[in-house]
N, C-alpha and C positions, 0 to 999 in steps of 0.2 A: 504494500500500500504506500502511496506517495506521502511524503511529509506535507502536512497542511497546517495552516495557521490555526491556533487554538482560539482566536478571538472571533473568527467568522462562524456564521451558522453552518451546520453540517447537513448535507443531503446524501442519503444512501439510496441507490437505485438497484432494483432487482427486475431484470427484463431478459427474456431469452433471445431477443434480437439485439446483437451487439451494436448495430448501426443506430437503432433507436436509443439504446442505453447511452451510447457515447454522445448522441445529440442532446439528450436531456442533461447529461453531465456538462457539456459545453455551454448550453444556455444558462444553467445554474451558475457556472463559474463567471460568466459574463455579468450576471446579476449580483456578484459579490459573495457567492456561497462557496464553501469547500464542498466538493462533491466526489463521491466514489461510486463505482459501478461494478456489478457482478452479474453473471448469468446463472450462478449456482446457489441453490437455497442453503446448502450446508455452509458455504463461505459467507453467505449473507448473514446468517445468525451469529457467526463468529464476529463479524464486523459490528453487528448490533450490540453485542456484549462488550467488545473492546473499544469501539470508536464512539459509541453513545451518540448517534445522530439526532439532530433536532427534528428532522423531517425525513420521511421515507416515501419513495415512489415505487409502487408494486404493480407489476403487470398481472392481470387476472389469469391469462392463458399461459401456463408454464408446463413444461414436461416434468414428470415426477410430482413434486408438490405444486398444486396450483395456488393461485393468489389467495383464495378463500382459506385454504389450509394454512398458508403462511400467516395470514392475519389471525387465525385461531391460535397459532403458536405464539404470536406476539402478545396476544391478550393474556395467555397463560404466564408469560414472562413479565406481565405488568408493564408493558411498553408504554411510555408516555410521549413518544414522538408523534408529531403530526403525520397523518397518512394521506398520500395522494394515490388514488386508484387509477390505473391506466388500462385501456383495453380497446380492441376493435369491435367488441360485442355491442349489441344494441343498448339503447338507453335504459330499458327496463331491467336488463341484467346488471348494468352498472349501478342503477339505483338500488336494486336488491342487495348487491354486494356491499354497497355503502351502508345500508340499513343493518345488514348482518354484522358488519364490523362495529358499528355504533352500539348495537345491543351487546356486543362482547366487551364494551367499555373502552374501545379505541377512539382516538381523537381524529375523526375524518375531516381533513381540510377541504377536500373536493374530489371530483372525478374528472378525468381527462380523456375524453374519447379520442381514439386514433382514427385518422390523422389529426394532429393538433398543430397549432401555430406557436411560435416562440412567445408571442404576446400572451396566449392562454396560460402557458406554463409560468411565465413571469408573474402574472396576476395572482396565481395560487401561491407562489413563493413569497410574494410581498403582502399577501393578505393577512399574514400572521406576524405581528411584531414581537410576540412572545409565544412560547409553546403552551397551549392550553390543554387541560385535562378535561375529559368528559366525566363529570362527577355528579350526575343526576341533579338533585336539588341544589347542590352547591357548586355547580359548574361555573367557570369563568375565572380568569386570573388577571389581575391588574397588569397593565403594560410595564409597570415599574418593577415587577417581580420576575426574576429569572429562575427557572426550575433547576434544581440540582440534578446533575447527571447520574447520580447513584440512586438506588432504591434502598434506603436505610431500613434496618431491621429494628422496629420500634417495639417497646414493651409498655405495659400500663404505667410503670414508674415514670417513663419519659413524658407520657401524656399528663400524669398528675403534676409533674414538675412544670410542664408548659402552662397548665391552668393556674398553678400557684404563682408563677412568674408573669402571667398575662402575655405569654408569647403568642397565643391565638387571638387575633384581632378581628374586629368586625369591619368588613368592607361593605360598601353600598353601591348597588347598581340602580341607576334611575329607570323609572318607567314613565312614559309620556302618553298623552292622549293622541291617538292617531288622527283624529279629526282636526284639532286645532293646534297641536304641538305643545300644549301646556304641560307642565310638570304634574304628574299624577302622584308620584311617591317613589319609594325605594324598596328594593329587596336587600335584606341584611344577609351577608354571606361570611362564613367562617374562613379565615386564612391563617395558616401557621407558617411562620418564617423561623425555622429552627436555627439557633446560633451556630451549629456545626453542620447539619445536613442541608441547610438552605430550605427551599420551599418544599413543604410536605403536602401532597395532594389531599384535598378534603375527603374523598371517598376512603382514603387510607386511614386517616385518624378518626373519622366518624365511625367506621366499622370497629375500630379499636375501642372507642368509647362505648359503643353498644355492647360489645362483647365482655366488657369488664366493669359494668355498672357505673360508668362515668358519664353517660349521656345526659342525665339530669343536671349534673354540675355544669357540663358544657353548655347545655341549652339555657340554663339560668344565667350563666355568665354572659353569654351572647345577648340574651334578652335585656339584662340590666344595662349593659354597655350601649346597646342599640337604642333602647328607649330613652336613656339619658341624653344621648346625642340628638335623637329625633325631637324630643321636647324642646331643647334649646334651638334647634334649627327652625322649628315651626314658629318660634317667637320672634324671628328676625323681621324687621319692618317690611322688607321687600316680599316676604312670604305672607304676612298677615294682611297686607293691603288687598282690598277687593280687586284692584287692577294689577296685582302682583304677578309673578311668573307662573303661579298656578291658577290664575284667573278666578280667585275667590273660592275655589273648591278645597275641601278638606284633604290635606295630604295624607297618604296612607303608608304604613310600613309593613312589609311582609316578613314574617318569621317562619323559618322551616322547622317542622316538628317531626321527630323520628317516629317510626312505627311503634317503638317500645314505649313511647310517651303518651299514647292516646288515652290510656286508662289512668294516667298520673294526675289525679285531681289536684293534689298539692302543688304541682308545677304550674298548672293553669291559674290556680288561686294566687300564687306568688306573682305571676306576670300581671294578673289583674290588679294586685296591690301596687305594683310598680306604676301601672298606668294611672291609678288614682292619685298616688303621691306626686306624679309628674304632670297632672292635669291633661292627660291624654285620653280622649274619648275611646271607648271600645270600638266604635265604628271606624276608627283610624287604623286598627290593627287587623292584618290578614294573616291567619295561620295557614301555611301551605303544607299540604299533605300529598303524598303520592298514593296511587291506587293500592300499593302494597300496604301502606300505613292503614288505610281504611279497611283492608281485608283481614288484618291481623286478628282482630276480635270484633266481628261485625256488631254484636250486641253492645259491647262497651263503646265502640265507635259511635253508634247511633245515640246512645245516652249522652256521652261527653260532648259530641258536636252539637246536639240539639240544645244542651244547656248553654254552650258558648254562644250560639246564635241568639238565644233568649236574652243573653246579657248584652248583645249588640255587636259582638266580634264577627268579623268576616272570615269566610272559609274558602280556600282555593284548592281545586283538584289539579295538582301539578302533573306534567307529562301526559296530558290526556291524549288518548288515541293509540297508545302503545301496549296496553294491557288487554287481556281477554275479557275482563269484567268491568272495564271503565264505565260502560253504559249503565250497568247495574248499580255501581257505586254512585254515579251521578244522580240517578233517579231516587235512590233510597236514602241518601244523606243530604242534609240541608246546605249544600254549597252555594256560594254567591258568585263564584268566578271559576272559569276553567282556563287553564294555560295550555295552549297548543304545544305539543311536544316539539322541541327544537330540531329533532331529526327531520321533521317535515318542513319546518321553516327554512333550515339551512339548504335544503335541496329544492325549494320551491322555484327558484329561478331556472333550473335545468330540467325539472321533472313535472310533466303535466299531471302525473298521478299524485304527486305531493301537493300541487296546487288544488286539485280536486278534494283531497282529504282536508286541507286547511279550510277551504270554503265551506265544506260540509260541517266541520266542527264549529265554525263561526255561526252558521245558520242554526245549528242545533242549540248552541248556547243562547242565542237570542230568542229562540222559540220557547226556551225554558226560563227566560227572564234573567239570565246570567250575564255578567260581564265576561268578555273574552280578551285574553292577553296572549300575544305571540312573543316568545322569547327566542333568542338566537338570530336576530335580524342583523345581517352584516352588510347589506348593500341596499342602495336606493331603490332599485327595481322591485325588490321584495317588499320594502316598506310601502311603496305606492300600490302594489297589488293588494296588500293587506288592508290599506286604508280604503281602496275602492270597493273592497268586498265587505266592509263594515266592521272590521276588527276594532275593538275599543281601545286597547292599550298595547304599547310596543316596548320591547326591552331587547337589548343586544349591543354588540360592539359598534354598530353604526351610530348608536346614540351615545354610549359610553361604556368603557370597561368598568368592572367593579373597582372601587377606589377607597382609600382610607378616608376617614372623616375630614382630615385636614385638607384634602384635595377637592372636596365637594364645592366649596365656595369658589375656588379658582375655576373649576369646570363650568359652573354657572356663569361666571364673569367672562371667561375667555372663549368657551366653546359656544355658548350663545343660545340659551333658551330664547334669547331675542334675535339670534342670527341663524344658527343651524336649523332650528325647528321651523322658523319662518320660511327658510329656503325649501324645506321638505314639503311645505304646503303651498308653495308658489304655483 
């Protein structure tokens, strides 16, 4: 393998056609990337382990192990690199392969149908300023955080120490009104920047918390931090003004709830107490749950969520459209919002099937009187499609990466609730 600069982003290419592989490598190098190419799966996995690429380009049709098998192996190895899928197969096959990889937990950057132009590849390479992990409820990484190239072996003591030392921080990703571009609120997301290991993926430490009875402590810590910040933010004059950036609407804060916490009445009572102390109305808080959360104990879920709604709290069904019983949970539980799964939103620009699913979910939500939110919006074309089809709220990198509290004011000032969003609606 050639010696390469350690400062440049790294692209690893697996393709059985040497000409195509070398072409991708050349285009990437011209775009400022370190790039390596191989035709052999065995060598590819050695390079993944030793070279730690930031992004990987995989051809679907390969002798021996095909691209789907390769991606399955990457998922088992907990690969955090961004994935570009390339193939001469039809769009439906590419879409299906992308969805398969996403469901395995891989971070799919996009699909690249063959033949492709240099511009198409460059667009995918430049679409990610940082390597993102697909972490379900807690997906998204601030552009200011660089992922560590190793996969550290963490134990409960590490997480306990992180909670005690407040290494796990609350980041905030804005949600805007699709119709008028006004600020609707934020989703609070847990981010762990370890002093030794660097960035720890949320799915990694949340699973650790769930497995060792630390999820309540993590949730309470996140809720207290987020609500304290949110209360102060809502008191700012530019927010409170009827003509302010949220155009007089109540801002809302979304908090993610683990499946293991649905029956934890004490946890919800503690969050309610925080809200009362901070003068936050229950109507301003959205508890986000996945379908899996709602299914963990159907009876307990129904009791708990009904009581929360009676108190005025809002409920969101996250990742809607990916589970076998999403519809059942939507009908039987008192949700106020559904969030279109990001796997459909991310592929909406290229896939007619994804656009059809997105529109169907929006229409279903409206027919049930629910707000609809699309997350994972990364391009203007997708935003326009969602707005034209009646989606209520938008969230994604096009609007903003998740950011620490100190960056929110700068984002509003420089990114432009008054500029960027007005342009979206021009």
